[in-house]
N, C-alpha and C positions, 0 to 999 in steps of 0.2 A: 307323254308327249315326246316326240323324237328330237334329237339334237338339231336337226334341220328346222323343225317347227319352232324350237326355242330361239334359234339364231334369227329366223325371219321375224318372229314376234318382237325380239329385242331391238332389231334394226328398225322395224316399223314404229315401235314406241318412241325410240330416239328421234326419228324423223318427225312424227306428228307432234311431239312435245316441244320441238324447236319452232318458235314463232317465225323465225327468219327464213326457214326452208320453203322452197316452192314445190309445187306438184311435180315439176320436172325431176327433181332429185329423187322423190319417191318413185316415180315412174322408172327411172334408170336403175335404181336399186332393186326394185321388184323384177324388172326385166332381166337383170343380171342373175338374180337368184333363180328365177324360173328357167332361163335358158341353160344355166349351169347344171341343172338337174335333169336335163332331157325333158321328156314330156311328163307333166304332172296331171293326173286324172282327178276329177272331182269325185269326192266320196259322198256327196250329198244325195240322199235317197228320196226326198219328198218334194222335189221341184215340180211345179205345175204352172206352166206359162198361161194356161187357160183359166186359172182360178179367178173368180169374180173379184172386182175391186171392193174393198170393205166400205161400209157405210159409217159415217162419222156422226156422233151425237154427243153433245156436252164434252168435247175434247177426249172422247174415247170411241174406239171402234165398237160397233154393234156386233157381238159375237153370239152365234146361235148354235154352232156345232161344237160338240165335245169330242176330243180325241179318245180313242180306245187303245191307242198305241202308247205304252208306257215310256217309249223312247222319245216321243214327240216333244221337242223342246228341251229335253233333259240330256240328250246325247248329241255330240258334235256332228254326227252324220245325219241326224234328223232334226235340224234346227227349225225354228219358226221363221219361215221365209216371208218377210214383211214387204220387201221391195219398196224403194223410196222414189223411183223415177217419177217425175211429174211434180215434184216439190223440190225446192232448193235446199231444204233442211233435211239432211240425211238421217237425223235422229228423231224427227217429229213422229214418224209412223211407229217407231218403237215405243215412244211415250204413249201414243194413242192406244196401242195394243196393251201395254202394261196397265194403263189407266182403266181398262175394261175388266181387269181381273180382280178377284177377291180370294180370300183363303177358303179352305174346305167348308167352313160353316158360314161363309159370307163375311169373314173378318176383313177389315180394311188392311190393305197391304202397303208396305213401303218398298221401294226398290232403289238400287244404285248399280251403276255400271262398275264392274270389277276390272275388266281387261278386254283386249282383243286377242283372238287366238285363231289357230287352225286355218292357215292360208289355203286357198283353193282357186282354181282358174275359173274365170267367168267372162262372158262376152258383154256383161252389163256394167263393166267398169272401164274407164278410159285407160287404165293401167293393165287390163287383162287379168287381174287377180283381185280377190277380195278376202276379207277377214270376217270372222264371226265376232259378234259382241257378246260378252258374257255378263249377265245381270244376276244380282242376288236379290231375292224377295224375302221379306220378313212380315210377320203379323203377330199380334198378341197371342200368347199361349203356345207359340210354336217352339219345338225343341231344337230343331236344326234348320237353318235357312235353306231355301230352295235356290238352286242355280239353273238358269235358263240360257240357252244359246239362241241368239237372234241373228238373222241374216238379212241385210238390207239390199243385197244385190240380186237375189232370186225371188221369184214369186211362188206362192203356194196357198192352199186353202188355209185360212186362219181359223184355228180352233182353240178351245180352252184345253190346256194340258191336263192330263190325269192328275187328280188330287186338288185341283183348283176349281173355282166357280166363277160365275159372271157377277160383276159388281152391279148392284141395284142402282140404276141411273135416275 
C-alpha cells in the first residue's frame, strides 16, 4: 500500500468514525486529495455495468456462477463488484453476497469487516471516489482466514470466488 493510500485510508477512517461529521466534510477531504494528485485512474478490472441484478432468497443472493480467476475477490484490482444503488443501506448487498457463500466443503462461514482501503474514482458516488471494503471469512477446520475485497460502487457479475462454494439454502 502506498503512502498516499495509507493517508487517504486514515483520513477516511477518522471521518467515518466521527459521528458528528457530515458528508460535506468527507466530500471536501476526498476532493482535495483527488485534485492534489492530478488524475487518478481506476485500477478495477472487472466492472460490468450490464451485469444482471442478483436474485435474493432467504437473505442471500442466489449465486450460480463460479469464478475461474484466482484473483476474483482476493485482489484489490479484481474486487467483487456488488453495487448498492437502489437500496438505502450500502452494506446490505455485501451481507447478501457473503450469506450466500460456504467453505470449500460446504462449511458454514463467519465474516467480519476488517477495513476500508484502496481509494478509486467512480461516477457512482456523490463524492466522485469510492473505497473497497475488506472482509475476513472463517470456517471450522480452516488454517488461514480468507480475505475478500468488496466494492459497493461498481457493478459486475457476481460469482463464487475460487476455493469457496455456495451455501445450501
